[in-house]
C-alpha positions as MATLAB code, in Angstrom:
seq = 'MNEQQGYLEHGTAAERWDRGVLFFDAKEYAKAARVLLTVTAEAPEQLAPRLLLARAYYHSAQLSPAEHELRAILEQWPVEDYARLMLGRTLERQGRAAEAAPHLRMAAAMAGEFKE';
ca = [
     -16.583    8.746  -46.775;
     -12.933    8.889  -47.479;
     -10.466    7.192  -44.889;
      -9.288   10.480  -43.444;
     -12.778   11.789  -42.834;
     -13.635    8.462  -41.106;
     -10.597    8.998  -38.836;
     -11.573   12.433  -38.055;
     -15.073   11.409  -37.019;
     -14.075    8.317  -35.244;
     -14.330    7.761  -31.459;
     -16.181    9.244  -28.522;
     -16.713   12.819  -28.132;
     -13.795   13.055  -25.694;
     -11.401   11.117  -28.086;
     -12.431   13.669  -30.730;
     -11.970   16.549  -28.488;
      -8.582   15.481  -27.761;
      -7.836   14.762  -31.420;
      -9.264   18.205  -32.315;
      -6.970   19.751  -29.579;
      -3.856   17.965  -31.238;
      -4.719   19.356  -34.723;
      -5.095   22.655  -33.374;
      -1.730   22.718  -31.379;
      -0.164   21.432  -34.459;
      -1.524   24.238  -36.495;
      -3.524   22.145  -38.652;
      -6.569   24.439  -38.168;
      -8.853   23.167  -40.903;
      -8.596   19.509  -39.643;
      -9.097   20.768  -36.257;
     -12.124   22.438  -37.272;
     -13.599   19.417  -38.845;
     -13.068   17.230  -35.919;
     -14.395   19.878  -33.568;
     -17.521   20.416  -35.322;
     -18.444   16.923  -34.759;
     -17.832   17.437  -30.935;
     -19.794   20.609  -30.987;
     -22.831   19.078  -32.849;
     -22.873   16.286  -30.168;
     -22.600   18.680  -27.129;
     -23.621   22.161  -28.071;
     -23.728   23.073  -24.329;
     -20.009   22.821  -23.949;
     -18.256   26.136  -24.264;
     -14.514   24.945  -24.715;
     -15.263   22.913  -27.849;
     -17.155   25.717  -29.390;
     -14.469   28.480  -28.520;
     -11.841   26.266  -30.090;
     -13.767   25.575  -33.104;
     -14.178   29.226  -33.491;
     -10.433   29.713  -33.260;
      -9.884   27.020  -35.635;
     -12.076   28.557  -38.127;
     -10.393   31.791  -37.532;
      -6.918   30.589  -37.839;
      -7.772   28.707  -41.040;
      -9.177   31.837  -42.655;
     -12.866   30.383  -42.665;
     -14.134   33.728  -41.245;
     -17.873   33.351  -41.882;
     -18.040   30.252  -40.029;
     -16.011   31.807  -37.342;
     -18.534   34.727  -37.227;
     -21.308   32.463  -37.035;
     -19.990   30.278  -34.329;
     -18.889   33.232  -32.061;
     -22.061   34.961  -32.536;
     -23.888   31.603  -31.316;
     -21.517   31.583  -28.382;
     -22.334   34.922  -27.398;
     -25.998   34.370  -27.656;
     -25.486   31.577  -25.122;
     -22.741   33.159  -23.114;
     -22.992   36.954  -23.442;
     -20.256   37.700  -20.868;
     -17.592   35.538  -22.424;
     -14.978   38.231  -23.146;
     -12.720   36.190  -25.211;
     -15.426   35.274  -27.532;
     -16.237   38.878  -27.927;
     -12.640   39.803  -28.605;
     -12.617   37.032  -31.345;
     -15.671   38.312  -32.925;
     -14.246   41.826  -33.118;
     -11.024   40.525  -34.578;
     -12.972   38.465  -37.036;
     -15.068   41.237  -38.149;
     -11.992   43.368  -38.557;
     -10.256   40.731  -40.608;
     -13.368   40.902  -42.938;
     -12.919   44.450  -43.474;
     -15.709   45.499  -41.066;
     -13.953   47.618  -38.459;
     -17.027   49.853  -37.781;
     -18.875   46.651  -36.819;
     -15.956   45.354  -35.073;
     -15.355   48.435  -32.761;
     -18.037   47.948  -30.233;
     -17.045   44.161  -29.715;
     -13.574   45.027  -29.148;
     -14.363   47.905  -26.655;
     -16.794   45.615  -24.684;
     -14.020   42.911  -24.613;
     -11.432   45.374  -23.242;
     -13.854   46.601  -20.706;
     -14.745   43.124  -19.648;
     -11.024   42.407  -19.310;
     -10.505   45.309  -17.172;
      -8.469   47.146  -19.888;
      -9.453   50.782  -19.785;
      -8.033   53.764  -21.765;
      -6.695   56.528  -19.672;
];
């Protein structure tokens, strides 16, 4: 294990969560994802770290892991409208607009955004 990886994985889950948020806020998305992955592995029942992990994957162009995490989130929390929106955008970014469309429509409806 290299020194940086040790730093990323060091500390309690709460300390790693804080570190992941700091990396995310600093737009160090790949580092944030590496830290948050350890938090989500330890506490998979926590929604906030999983959503931030998916966002970090998305922003660091790790679209396949983002999609996987978002689908897992929606399996556990099917009414999580932000995860639904992110999944739609992740699919769009992968050139899968037809697959994205129902997720984007559902997210908009869940957020109360109806077309006139």
